[in-house]
C-alpha positions as CSV (number, residue, x, y, z in Angstrom):
1,M,-41.4,191.0,126.7
2,V,-40.0,194.2,127.5
3,N,-39.0,195.7,123.7
4,P,-35.5,196.6,123.7
5,V,-34.8,200.9,122.6
6,L,-33.9,200.5,118.9
7,P,-30.9,202.4,118.0
8,G,-31.6,206.2,117.3
9,R,-34.8,206.8,119.0
10,P,-35.1,208.5,122.6
11,G,-32.7,207.5,125.1
12,N,-30.8,205.3,122.4
13,L,-28.1,207.4,120.7
14,T,-24.6,208.2,119.5
15,S,-22.8,211.3,120.2
16,D,-23.5,212.4,116.4
17,Q,-26.8,211.5,116.9
18,E,-27.7,213.6,120.0
19,E,-26.0,216.6,118.2
20,K,-28.3,216.2,114.8
21,L,-31.0,215.8,117.4
22,Q,-30.1,219.4,118.7
23,E,-29.3,221.2,115.8
24,L,-32.5,219.9,114.4
25,W,-34.4,221.5,117.4
26,T,-32.8,224.1,117.1
27,A,-34.0,225.0,113.6
28,T,-37.4,223.8,114.6
29,L,-37.5,226.6,117.2
30,S,-36.6,228.9,114.9
31,V,-39.0,228.3,112.3
32,F,-41.5,228.6,114.7
33,G,-40.4,232.0,116.3
34,V,-38.9,230.5,119.9
35,Q,-36.3,232.9,121.0
36,A,-33.4,231.8,122.7
37,P,-33.7,233.3,126.2
38,D,-30.3,234.8,125.8
39,R,-31.1,236.0,122.1
40,P,-33.2,239.7,120.9
41,D,-35.8,239.4,119.0
42,D,-34.9,239.4,115.3
43,A,-31.3,238.4,116.1
44,D,-29.7,236.1,113.8
45,G,-32.6,236.7,111.1
46,L,-34.8,235.2,112.7
47,Q,-38.1,236.4,111.2
48,S,-38.3,239.0,108.1
49,S,-40.4,242.2,108.4
50,S,-43.6,239.8,107.4
51,G,-43.6,238.3,110.4
52,T,-42.7,235.0,108.4
53,A,-39.6,232.6,110.0
54,T,-36.6,232.2,108.0
55,P,-34.3,230.0,107.8
56,D,-31.1,228.9,105.7
57,A,-29.7,226.2,104.1
58,K,-27.8,224.9,106.6
59,P,-26.8,225.0,110.2
60,K,-23.4,225.9,110.7
61,K,-20.9,223.2,112.0
62,K,-20.5,222.7,115.5
63,K,-23.2,225.1,116.1
64,H,-26.5,225.4,116.8
65,S,-27.4,229.2,115.2
66,M,-30.4,230.3,114.0
67,F,-31.1,229.5,110.7
68,R,-30.6,232.8,107.5
69,R,-33.1,233.2,104.8
70,Q,-31.9,231.8,101.2
71,K,-30.7,234.3,99.5
72,D,-30.3,233.1,96.1
73,E,-31.5,230.4,93.4
74,D,-28.5,228.3,93.5
75,D,-29.4,227.2,97.0
76,D,-33.5,226.8,96.4
77,K,-32.2,224.6,92.8
78,A,-30.0,223.0,95.7
79,S,-32.3,222.6,98.1
80,G,-34.8,221.2,95.3
81,D,-32.0,218.6,93.8
82,Q,-32.1,216.9,97.5
83,E,-32.0,213.3,97.7
84,G,-35.7,211.8,98.4
85,D,-37.8,215.1,97.3
86,K,-39.7,213.1,94.7
87,Y,-43.0,214.5,96.5
88,G,-41.5,218.3,95.8
89,L,-41.0,218.9,99.8
90,S,-38.5,221.7,99.4
91,K,-41.2,223.3,97.4
92,A,-43.6,222.6,99.9
93,Y,-41.1,223.8,103.0
94,Q,-40.5,227.1,100.8
95,Q,-44.1,228.2,99.9
96,V,-44.6,227.3,103.8
97,L,-41.6,229.8,105.0
98,A,-42.9,232.4,103.0
99,T,-46.9,232.3,104.0
100,Q,-47.2,230.6,106.9
101,N,-47.1,232.2,110.7
102,P,-44.5,230.8,112.8
103,E,-46.6,230.7,115.4
104,N,-49.2,229.0,113.6
105,L,-46.4,226.1,112.8
106,R,-45.2,226.1,116.2
107,K,-49.4,225.1,117.1
108,A,-49.7,222.5,114.3
109,F,-45.9,220.8,114.6
110,W,-47.7,220.3,119.1
111,S,-51.2,219.4,117.7
112,M,-49.2,216.9,115.1
113,V,-46.4,215.8,118.7
114,K,-49.8,213.8,120.4
115,H,-48.7,211.3,122.7
116,D,-45.6,210.7,121.1
117,N,-42.0,211.6,122.5
118,P,-41.5,215.2,120.9
119,D,-37.6,214.0,120.2
120,G,-39.1,210.4,119.0
121,L,-41.2,212.5,116.4
122,L,-37.7,214.6,115.3
123,L,-35.8,211.3,115.2
124,R,-38.4,209.8,112.5
125,F,-37.5,212.5,110.3
126,L,-33.5,212.5,111.4
127,R,-33.7,208.5,110.3
128,A,-36.0,208.9,107.1
129,R,-33.4,211.6,105.5
130,K,-29.8,209.4,106.3
131,W,-29.5,211.9,109.5
132,D,-29.6,215.4,107.1
133,V,-30.5,218.5,109.5
134,H,-32.1,220.3,106.9
135,N,-33.5,218.1,104.7
136,A,-35.2,216.2,107.7
137,L,-36.1,220.4,108.7
138,V,-37.4,220.5,104.9
139,M,-39.7,216.9,105.5
140,L,-41.3,218.1,108.9
141,I,-41.8,221.6,107.9
142,A,-43.7,219.7,104.4
143,T,-45.1,217.2,106.1
144,M,-46.6,219.5,108.9
145,N,-48.1,221.7,105.7
146,W,-49.5,218.5,104.4
147,R,-51.2,217.7,108.2
148,M,-52.9,221.8,108.3
149,Q,-54.0,222.9,104.4
150,E,-53.8,220.2,102.6
151,V,-56.0,216.7,103.7
152,H,-56.7,218.7,107.4
153,V,-56.1,215.6,110.2
154,D,-56.4,216.9,113.0
155,D,-59.4,219.7,112.3
156,D,-61.6,217.2,110.1
157,I,-60.0,214.1,109.8
158,M,-59.5,213.3,113.1
159,K,-62.2,216.1,115.0
160,K,-65.7,214.4,113.0
161,G,-64.5,210.6,112.7
162,E,-67.4,207.8,111.5
163,A,-69.7,210.3,113.7
164,Q,-70.0,213.1,111.5
165,A,-69.9,210.8,108.5
166,M,-72.8,209.0,110.2
167,K,-74.9,211.9,110.2
168,D,-73.9,213.3,106.6
169,T,-75.4,210.1,104.7
170,S,-78.3,212.2,105.8
171,N,-77.0,215.6,103.9
172,N,-79.1,217.5,101.8
173,N,-75.6,218.4,99.2
174,A,-75.3,215.0,97.5
175,T,-71.5,215.1,97.0
176,V,-71.1,215.8,100.9
177,R,-73.8,212.7,101.1
178,K,-71.8,210.3,99.0
179,E,-68.0,211.5,100.7
180,A,-69.8,209.9,103.7
181,Q,-71.3,207.2,102.4
182,D,-68.2,205.7,101.0
183,F,-66.1,206.2,103.8
184,L,-68.1,204.1,105.6
185,A,-68.6,201.9,103.3
186,Q,-65.0,201.2,103.8
187,L,-65.1,200.9,107.6
188,K,-68.2,198.2,106.9
189,L,-66.7,196.1,105.0
190,G,-63.7,195.8,106.9
191,K,-61.5,196.6,104.0
192,S,-59.1,197.5,106.7
193,F,-58.9,197.0,110.6
194,L,-56.9,197.1,112.9
195,H,-56.4,194.1,115.0
196,G,-53.1,192.6,117.5
197,T,-49.4,192.0,117.1
198,D,-46.6,190.0,115.5
199,K,-43.6,188.8,117.0
200,E,-42.3,192.2,117.5
201,G,-45.1,193.6,119.3
202,R,-46.1,195.7,116.3
203,P,-49.3,196.5,116.2
204,M,-50.7,195.5,113.1
205,C,-53.0,196.5,110.0
206,F,-54.6,194.2,107.9
207,V,-56.0,194.9,104.5
208,R,-58.2,192.7,102.5
209,V,-57.3,193.2,98.8
210,R,-60.2,191.9,97.5
211,L,-62.8,193.7,98.8
212,H,-61.4,196.8,97.2
213,R,-62.7,197.2,93.7
214,Q,-62.2,200.8,91.5
215,G,-64.3,203.2,91.0
216,E,-66.7,201.8,93.6
217,Q,-65.3,203.9,96.2
218,S,-64.4,207.8,94.9
219,E,-60.4,209.3,95.5
220,T,-61.6,211.6,98.0
221,S,-63.0,209.0,100.0
222,L,-60.2,206.4,99.7
223,E,-57.9,208.6,100.5
224,R,-59.9,210.0,103.6
225,Y,-60.0,206.7,104.7
226,T,-56.3,205.8,104.4
227,V,-54.9,208.5,106.4
228,Y,-57.7,208.0,108.8
229,T,-56.4,204.5,109.3
230,I,-53.5,205.4,109.6
231,E,-53.6,208.0,112.3
232,T,-55.7,205.3,114.4
233,A,-52.8,202.7,114.3
234,R,-50.4,206.2,115.1
235,L,-52.4,206.1,118.7
236,L,-51.0,202.8,119.0
237,L,-47.3,203.8,118.2
238,A,-45.2,204.0,122.0
239,T,-41.4,204.9,122.4
240,H,-40.5,201.8,122.5
241,V,-42.4,200.2,120.2
242,D,-42.9,203.0,117.5
243,T,-43.6,201.3,114.1
244,A,-46.3,199.2,112.7
245,A,-47.2,195.3,110.7
246,I,-49.2,195.2,107.2
247,V,-50.8,192.4,105.9
248,F,-52.1,192.6,103.0
249,D,-54.1,190.0,102.6
250,M,-54.2,188.7,99.0
251,T,-56.6,186.0,99.5
252,G,-58.9,185.8,95.9
253,F,-56.9,188.4,94.2
254,S,-57.8,188.9,90.8
255,M,-57.0,192.3,88.5
256,A,-60.0,193.7,89.6
257,N,-59.0,194.3,93.1
258,M,-55.9,196.3,91.4
259,D,-55.7,200.2,91.9
260,Y,-52.6,201.8,91.0
261,G,-54.0,205.0,92.4
262,P,-54.7,204.5,96.0
263,V,-51.5,202.2,96.6
264,K,-49.5,205.2,94.9
265,F,-51.2,207.4,98.0
266,M,-50.4,205.4,100.9
267,I,-46.6,204.7,99.7
268,K,-46.3,208.8,99.7
269,C,-48.2,208.7,103.0
270,F,-45.8,206.5,104.9
271,E,-42.6,208.5,102.8
272,A,-43.4,211.4,103.1
273,N,-45.6,211.9,105.9
274,Y,-45.5,209.1,108.5
275,P,-41.4,208.5,107.7
276,E,-40.2,205.3,110.2
277,S,-43.9,204.1,110.8
278,L,-43.7,201.2,109.0
279,G,-41.7,198.1,110.8
280,V,-43.2,195.5,108.5
281,V,-45.1,195.1,105.2
282,L,-46.1,191.2,104.8
283,V,-47.9,190.0,101.5
284,H,-49.7,187.0,101.7
285,K,-50.7,184.6,99.6
286,S,-50.1,186.8,96.6
287,P,-50.7,185.3,93.2
288,W,-48.6,184.7,90.1
289,I,-50.5,187.8,88.3
290,F,-49.3,189.7,91.4
291,Q,-45.9,189.8,90.2
292,S,-45.7,191.8,87.5
293,I,-47.8,194.5,89.5
294,W,-45.5,194.4,92.5
295,N,-42.6,195.0,90.0
296,I,-44.0,197.5,89.1
297,I,-44.8,198.7,92.7
298,K,-41.4,198.5,93.6
299,G,-40.4,200.7,91.7
300,W,-42.0,203.7,92.8
301,L,-40.5,202.4,96.5
302,D,-38.2,204.0,98.4
303,P,-35.2,201.3,98.7
304,V,-35.7,201.5,102.5
305,V,-39.0,200.4,101.7
306,A,-39.2,197.8,99.3
307,S,-36.4,195.8,102.1
308,K,-39.9,195.9,104.5
309,V,-41.9,193.9,101.8
310,H,-42.0,189.9,102.1
311,F,-43.7,187.7,100.5
312,T,-45.5,184.6,103.1
313,K,-47.2,181.5,100.9
314,N,-48.6,180.3,103.9
315,I,-49.4,179.7,107.3
316,E,-46.2,178.8,108.5
317,E,-44.4,181.6,106.3
318,L,-46.6,183.7,107.8
319,E,-45.8,182.0,111.3
320,Q,-41.9,183.7,110.6
321,F,-43.8,186.7,111.6
322,V,-46.4,185.8,113.4
323,E,-47.4,184.0,116.6
324,K,-49.9,181.6,115.4
325,S,-51.8,182.2,118.3
326,H,-52.1,186.0,116.8
327,I,-52.5,185.0,113.4
328,I,-57.0,185.4,112.6
329,K,-58.3,182.2,112.0
330,E,-59.9,184.1,108.3
331,L,-55.7,183.5,107.2
332,G,-55.4,180.1,108.9
333,G,-54.0,181.2,113.0
334,D,-55.6,180.0,116.6
335,D,-56.6,183.8,116.7
336,P,-60.6,183.4,116.6
337,W,-61.5,187.3,116.3
338,E,-63.4,188.4,114.0
339,Y,-63.8,191.7,112.5
340,S,-67.5,193.2,112.9
341,Y,-68.3,196.8,112.7
342,V,-69.8,198.8,115.5
343,E,-71.5,202.0,114.3
344,P,-70.9,204.9,116.3
345,S,-73.1,205.9,119.7
346,V,-75.3,208.5,120.3
347,G,-73.2,210.9,122.9
348,E,-70.6,209.0,122.4
349,N,-68.3,212.5,121.4
350,Q,-69.9,214.5,124.0
351,R,-67.2,215.2,126.1
352,M,-66.1,216.9,122.9
353,S,-69.1,219.9,122.7
354,D,-67.1,220.9,126.5
355,M,-64.9,223.9,125.2
356,S,-64.4,224.8,129.1
357,T,-62.5,221.6,130.3
358,A,-61.2,221.3,127.0
359,N,-59.7,224.9,127.1
360,Q,-58.6,224.5,129.9
361,L,-57.0,221.0,129.3
362,L,-55.2,223.0,126.2
363,E,-53.9,225.4,128.5
364,E,-52.1,223.2,130.6
365,R,-51.0,221.6,127.7
366,A,-49.3,225.0,126.4
367,K,-47.3,225.1,129.8
368,V,-45.7,222.0,129.2
369,V,-44.8,222.8,125.9
370,K,-43.2,226.4,127.3
371,E,-41.2,224.1,129.7
372,F,-40.2,221.7,127.2
373,E,-39.1,224.2,124.6
374,S,-37.0,226.4,127.4
375,T,-35.6,223.2,128.4
376,T,-34.5,222.0,125.4
377,Q,-33.1,225.4,124.2
378,T,-31.0,225.1,127.7
379,W,-29.9,221.3,127.4
380,I,-28.3,223.0,124.2
381,S,-26.4,225.7,125.4
382,D,-25.3,223.7,128.3
383,P,-23.4,220.7,127.6
384,Q,-22.1,220.9,131.5
385,N,-25.6,219.9,133.0
386,R,-26.7,218.3,129.2
387,T,-27.4,214.8,131.5
388,A,-29.8,216.2,134.1
389,L,-31.6,218.6,131.7
390,Q,-32.1,215.2,129.5
391,Q,-33.6,213.5,132.9
392,Q,-36.0,217.0,132.5
393,R,-37.1,216.9,129.3
394,N,-37.7,213.7,129.8
395,A,-40.0,213.6,132.9
396,L,-42.2,217.0,130.4
397,A,-42.5,214.4,127.7
398,E,-44.1,212.5,129.7
399,R,-46.1,215.0,131.4
400,L,-46.8,215.6,127.4
401,R,-48.1,212.0,126.7
402,A,-49.9,211.7,130.2
403,G,-51.6,215.4,128.9
404,Y,-52.9,213.9,126.1
405,W,-54.7,211.1,126.6
406,Q,-56.6,213.5,129.0
407,L,-57.0,216.0,126.2
408,D,-58.0,213.3,123.8
409,P,-61.5,212.5,123.9
410,Y,-61.9,216.2,124.0
411,V,-60.2,216.4,120.7
412,R,-60.4,213.6,118.9
413,A,-64.6,211.6,117.7
414,R,-64.5,207.9,119.0
415,S,-63.5,205.5,116.8
416,L,-64.6,201.7,116.4
417,Y,-61.2,200.8,118.6
418,D,-63.0,202.9,121.1
419,R,-66.0,201.4,120.7
420,T,-64.9,197.8,120.9
421,G,-62.3,198.5,123.6
422,M,-58.8,198.3,121.9
423,I,-58.0,202.3,122.8
424,R,-59.0,202.9,125.9
425,E,-58.9,206.0,128.5
426,G,-55.5,206.8,129.8
427,G,-53.8,205.2,126.3
428,V,-54.1,202.2,127.5
429,I,-54.3,199.9,124.4
430,Q,-55.9,196.5,124.5
431,Y,-55.3,194.2,122.2
432,Y,-56.2,190.6,123.5
433,G,-56.8,190.2,126.7
434,K,-55.2,192.6,129.2
435,P,-54.7,195.7,128.7
436,E,-50.9,197.3,128.1
437,M,-50.3,200.8,129.5
438,P,-47.5,202.7,128.3
439,N,-45.4,202.3,131.4
440,G,-46.2,199.0,132.2
441,P,-49.5,196.5,132.3
442,K,-52.1,198.2,135.3
443,P,-55.2,195.8,135.9
444,L,-58.4,197.1,134.6
445,V,-62.4,196.2,135.2
446,A,-65.2,196.2,133.1
447,S,-67.1,199.6,133.5
448,P,-69.8,202.2,131.3
449,Q,-66.1,204.1,130.9
450,H,-64.0,201.5,129.1
451,G,-67.3,199.3,127.8
452,P,-67.1,195.2,128.9
453,L,-64.0,193.3,128.2
454,P,-63.4,191.6,125.4
455,T,-64.4,188.4,125.2
456,E,-62.3,186.3,122.5
457,H,-59.2,185.5,123.7
458,R,-58.0,183.9,127.5
459,A,-57.2,186.4,130.0
460,D,-53.7,184.5,130.0
461,D,-53.5,184.8,126.4
462,V,-51.7,187.8,126.1
463,D,-47.8,189.2,125.1
């Protein structure tokens, strides 16, 4: 079944939404120091004397003008008081603009894009901020800072992955050793895992709440594990399926399993750093004692996120969201799949040491990025040829997607889901018996590169 393009996504924008997207691209490229072809380097106050990007608080209506420096405290206060700023995004935004080099921000953005459609990524932030361009820009830049400076998503968590954690379990530094052990303990337990799709084709993440006990793992390892799981799930998303489903299995839940700290961190991740990534949240078989806890948690949630939470008491109610053939037998469904952790193997990340190939692929990607930026600027400034220019942008976005999957083995450590065959070479996602390609299904055979085909499902048991 081909999923229809949802509103507010690439390929399904109103004229007003397209204009907002163009305004956000103008603002974003301004922050990155990317000049329009017909503008001098210092035009419109793009850079301060220190070389730091300095956008204004609001773009002019009906114009894709470069942003200028905010000039007074009133603007700063107004920025800080904006809706949805409970995580201090405006403060982070101002700090980033004052301290970060524009080119570093630009590189961080394109690293964050990965296989995503660049328009699709910006549209997530626009939808999350109700199409307010400035608020979307604030959220985007704050997210990049969070990824780059706070949690180091791409240069640490995903680059080092499980294999480095395995090595660190023998590290002489007790702190490093303990963090690695705690991180791997959660993977071995299967505290949460990715498997299968719901009725909307969204990848599912199962969380077995009974396996968590407060204090068993450090806060740092819990947060690292959470980001690692979310970022891995991102690899399963595509333009036509751009959100995920989370199933909280509350079977056997007791107050010993309740831990507000990780819950707050997860909420912050989805609301502040991974906007518009949740499709549905299913809380399955929660006992009566959870009701008072839910009343507290619900108060922390953005109303839009809260509206996506549904409670299911039995298999029949769960079937409203997930086909029974896709519900794992652990929850009473017909899917015989069971979680089992496969440890990293020797040499699985060998390509990450091939810097020559990695640099070549990065150089090729950089050229496509520049072409995409240039074409985007022309798309904004030349309304008469907008349709043809959009087609060019679509083609470039596809080159970026395909290019990322060529680059992926050189910059991301292999995960459990690579080893078990869910994530395959070239962006093939295989949930069940047949691979799903971003541009349609293609045949796949077992090979040393891809690993053995999973045997848990019949060949015809596919979406």
